[in-house]
N, C-alpha and C positions, 0 to 999 in steps of 0.2 A: 488884471482889472476884472471884477465880476461882470457877468452878462445878465441882462434882464430882457425877457421877451414878454410883451403884453399882447394877448391874442383874444379876439372875439370868437366865440363858439362858431362851429360850422352851421350850415343851413338846416333849420329845424322844420319838422313837419307839424302836425296838429295833434292836440289832445284836449280833453275837456278842461284840464287844469294846466295852466301855463308852465308850472314847475316840472310837470311830467312830460312835456313835449319832447319826443325823440328826434333824432336826426332824420332828415329826409334822405332818400337815396343819393341825391346830389350832395348833401352834407357829408355823408360817409365818404364820397369821392373827394370832396374838398379837404377833409381832415387827413386822409391818407396822402393826398398830394402835398399838403402843407407839412406833414410829418417827414416826407422825403426831402422837401426843400429846406426845412429846419435842420435835419440831420446833416445835410451838405454844408449848411452855414455855420452850425455850432457843434456838430458831433452828437452831443447828448446834453442833458440837463441834470443837475444835481437834485433839484427840487421843483415839483409842479404844485402850484397852489390853484385849486380848481373849485369852482362853484359846485355845490351838491346837486344842482338840477340835472335832469336826465340828459339833456343835450350837451352840457359841458362835460359830463362824465364820458359820454359816447365820443365826444370830440377827442378827449385824451386817448381813448381806445384806438381811434382812427390814426392819431399821431403816432402811436406805438406801432400800428400795423404798417405805416408808411416808413418806419425805420428810425424814428426818434427814440433814443434810449432815455428813460427817466429813472433815476436812482431811488427817489423818495417822493411820495405824494401826500399832500394835505388837502382833504376835502373840507371846504369851508362853507357852512350854511350862510354866513353873513355876506358872501360875495353875490348872492342872488339879488339883493336889493340894497347894496351899499353905495356909498359915494366914492369919488376918487380918493378922498381922505381915508376912507376905510381900507382901500387897497394899499395906500401908503403905510397905514398902521400895521398891516400884515407884513409888508416888506421890511419894515423897521424891526420886526421880531425875528427875521431870518438870521440864523447863526452867521457870524462874520466870516467863518471859514468856508461858507458855501460859495462855490465858484459861478454857478449859473442857476437862474430861476425862470420858470415860465408861469405866468398867471393866465388862466383861461376863465373868462367871465363874459359879461353881457354889455350890450350897448344901452345907453350912451356912456356908461361908466368907464369902460375899458379905454375908449379913445380919449375921454376927458382926462383920465390918469396920464395917458401918454402926452397930451398937450400940456398939462399942468407940471409934469415932471421934466419935460424936454428942455434941454439946454438951448441957448441961442444959436448954436451951431447945428441944431437938428433940423430935418426937413419938415418944419411945422406945417407948411402949406399942405403936405400930404396927410397930416394928422387931423387938422381942423375939420375936414369934410366928414369925419366919422369913419368907422371901420365897417366895411361890408363884411358879410359872413365869411369866417375863416381867415380874415386878415390878421397879420402879426407884425408888430414893430420889434426890431432887434436893436439893442444898444448896450452901452456900458455905463456902469455906475462906479463911484469910488468906494462904496461900502454900503452896507444895509442899515445899520443902526442909526445913521445920521442922514440917510437919504431924504431929500426934500426938493422943493421946486428948483428947477434948473440943474438938477444933479444927474440927469439921464441923457446921455449923448446918443441919440438915435442914429444908427448907421445904415439902416435899411428898413423898408416897409415891404413885406411880402404879401401880395394879393394873389389868392389861388387862381391860376389859369389852367383850365382843363380843356382837353381836346374833345 
C-alpha cells in the first residue's frame, strides 16, 4: 500500500518577499529532527513534491540531512498558493508504481489536504487544529490516480520535539 506524507515546512525566518523567506535556525533544527523521525518511520520516499519557495526547499534539504532518503523531487510553483484540491490534483498525477510520496507545502493548505483526504479511521482531531511548523502526517492510500476524500488513512502525526 502506498505511503503519503503531508508536511508543513519548518520554521521560517524573515525576508522582504514572503516566497523568499529562508528557514530560521530553529527551522533547520526542526527539519533535521523530522528527517530523522521520518527515516525511522518510513525509511525513505520515492518522490518529494515540494513548493518552490525558499523555506520549503530548505526544509527538504534539512530532511535529507536528518537521514530521509528521497529518490526523486518535483519542485512545484503551484504549491505556494494552491488549495487542498491542487494538492490532490498533483497526487493524482503520481505514477501508480510510486510507493511513497512526501508533499512539503504551506499552511493552511497542507493541513486542509490532510483533513479532506483523511479516512474516518484517521486521527482527525489532530489534523483539524492545523499543522505547526515542521509537522507531518503519515498514512496510507490505495493508489494515486483515484485518490479522493476519505482515501488517506493517517496512522501517525509527527510534531517536531527538540531538546
